[in-house]
C-alpha positions as CSV (number, residue, x, y, z in Angstrom):
1,M,-6.1,-13.0,9.2
2,V,-3.7,-12.0,6.0
3,D,-1.0,-14.0,5.9
4,V,2.2,-11.3,6.3
5,S,5.0,-13.7,7.1
6,G,6.4,-13.1,3.3
7,K,6.5,-9.5,3.8
8,D,9.5,-7.5,4.5
9,V,10.1,-6.2,8.0
10,V,10.0,-2.4,7.3
11,H,9.9,0.9,9.0
12,R,6.1,2.0,8.7
13,V,4.5,5.3,9.6
14,A,0.8,6.2,10.1
15,T,-1.1,9.6,10.6
16,A,-4.6,9.6,11.5
17,T,-6.6,12.5,12.5
18,G,-10.1,13.6,13.4
19,R,-12.2,16.5,14.9
20,I,-14.8,16.8,17.9
21,L,-17.1,19.9,17.0
22,L,-18.3,21.3,20.3
23,R,-19.8,24.5,21.9
24,R,-17.5,27.6,21.8
25,E,-18.1,27.7,25.5
26,T,-16.9,23.8,25.9
27,V,-13.6,24.5,24.0
28,D,-13.2,27.7,25.8
29,A,-13.4,25.5,29.2
30,V,-10.9,22.9,27.8
31,R,-8.4,25.8,26.9
32,E,-8.9,27.8,30.2
33,G,-8.6,24.7,32.4
34,R,-12.2,24.8,33.8
35,V,-13.4,21.1,32.9
36,R,-14.5,19.2,36.4
37,K,-13.0,16.0,35.5
38,G,-9.7,17.4,34.9
39,D,-7.5,18.2,31.7
40,P,-9.2,16.2,28.8
41,L,-6.2,16.7,26.3
42,T,-3.8,14.7,28.9
43,V,-6.5,12.0,29.4
44,A,-7.4,11.7,25.8
45,E,-3.6,11.3,24.9
46,V,-3.0,8.7,27.7
47,A,-6.2,6.9,26.4
48,S,-4.9,7.2,23.1
49,I,-1.6,5.3,23.4
50,Q,-3.4,2.5,25.3
51,A,-5.8,2.0,22.5
52,V,-3.0,1.8,20.1
53,K,-1.6,-0.8,21.9
54,K,-4.9,-2.4,22.2
55,T,-6.0,-2.5,18.6
56,P,-5.9,-6.1,18.1
57,D,-8.1,-6.8,21.1
58,L,-10.4,-4.6,19.5
59,I,-10.3,-5.2,15.4
60,P,-9.9,-9.0,15.7
61,L,-8.1,-9.3,12.1
62,C,-5.6,-6.7,12.9
63,H,-2.0,-8.3,13.6
64,N,-0.4,-7.6,17.1
65,V,2.1,-5.1,15.8
66,P,5.1,-4.3,17.8
67,I,4.6,-0.5,18.3
68,G,7.7,1.5,18.3
69,S,6.0,4.8,19.1
70,V,3.0,6.7,19.6
71,D,2.6,10.4,19.1
72,T,-0.7,11.8,19.9
73,S,-1.3,15.8,19.6
74,F,-4.3,18.3,19.7
75,T,-5.0,21.5,17.9
76,I,-7.6,23.9,19.5
77,G,-9.8,25.9,17.3
78,E,-13.0,28.5,18.1
79,S,-15.5,25.3,18.4
80,H,-13.4,22.4,17.5
81,I,-10.4,20.4,18.9
82,E,-8.6,18.3,16.3
83,A,-6.5,15.1,17.0
84,R,-3.9,13.6,15.4
85,C,-1.9,10.2,16.1
86,T,1.1,9.1,14.5
87,V,2.1,5.5,15.1
88,T,5.5,3.9,14.2
89,A,6.7,0.4,13.9
90,I,8.9,-1.9,12.4
91,Y,7.0,-4.7,11.2
92,R,5.8,-6.6,7.8
93,T,2.3,-4.5,8.0
94,G,1.3,-1.2,8.6
95,V,-0.1,0.8,11.5
96,E,-2.9,2.7,10.0
97,M,-5.5,0.7,12.0
98,E,-3.7,1.5,15.1
99,A,-3.7,5.4,14.0
100,L,-7.4,5.5,13.4
101,T,-7.9,3.8,16.9
102,G,-5.5,6.0,18.5
103,V,-7.3,9.5,17.4
104,A,-10.7,7.9,17.8
105,V,-10.3,6.9,21.2
106,A,-8.9,10.1,22.3
107,L,-11.8,11.8,20.8
108,L,-14.2,9.8,22.7
109,N,-12.5,10.4,25.9
110,I,-12.7,14.1,25.2
111,W,-16.4,13.9,24.8
112,D,-16.8,12.1,28.0
113,M,-14.9,14.7,29.7
114,V,-16.8,17.3,28.4
115,K,-20.4,16.0,28.0
116,Y,-21.9,17.9,31.1
117,L,-21.0,21.1,29.2
118,E,-22.6,19.9,25.8
119,K,-26.1,18.6,27.2
120,D,-29.0,20.7,26.5
121,A,-32.3,20.8,28.7
122,E,-33.6,17.6,27.5
123,G,-30.1,16.0,27.9
124,Q,-28.9,15.9,24.3
125,Y,-26.0,16.8,22.4
126,P,-27.5,18.6,19.3
127,D,-23.8,20.4,18.8
128,A,-21.2,17.7,19.6
129,R,-20.1,15.2,16.8
130,I,-16.9,13.6,15.8
131,T,-16.4,14.0,12.3
132,D,-13.4,13.5,9.7
133,V,-11.6,10.6,11.3
134,K,-9.2,9.9,8.3
135,V,-5.8,8.6,7.9
136,T,-3.9,11.7,6.3
137,E,-0.5,9.9,5.9
138,K,0.7,5.9,5.8
139,R,4.2,5.3,4.5
140,K,6.8,2.2,4.4
141,E,10.6,3.4,4.7
142,R,12.9,0.7,3.3
């Protein structure tokens, strides 16, 4: 791990976003509450929070950051759902890896809950894909 013990403890914020592309009918099922396993967005939000807290367990060289807050939200488009995860902490290192982990796990949970709607006749997923996972903001406030 990188030694951060000499860095100042400051307020840090990072936001990551990503999208899951789905069939329009699948997005309609999410919007209308017709997914068999339940509400994918609620499950994805909770999974995102858990993932943020578990980031150092999943990414071995990440520091164990004392998380101040996690805010995960979703925007539903015609044939996609966008996830946004913002993480804050008061610490010596940033929280962008936590935000990326939160958004990725949120999207994976949506996929898991709607996969039965996305499978074609051969059991493949020709339309579903996770894209554009990126850090959209990283800042520290002194």
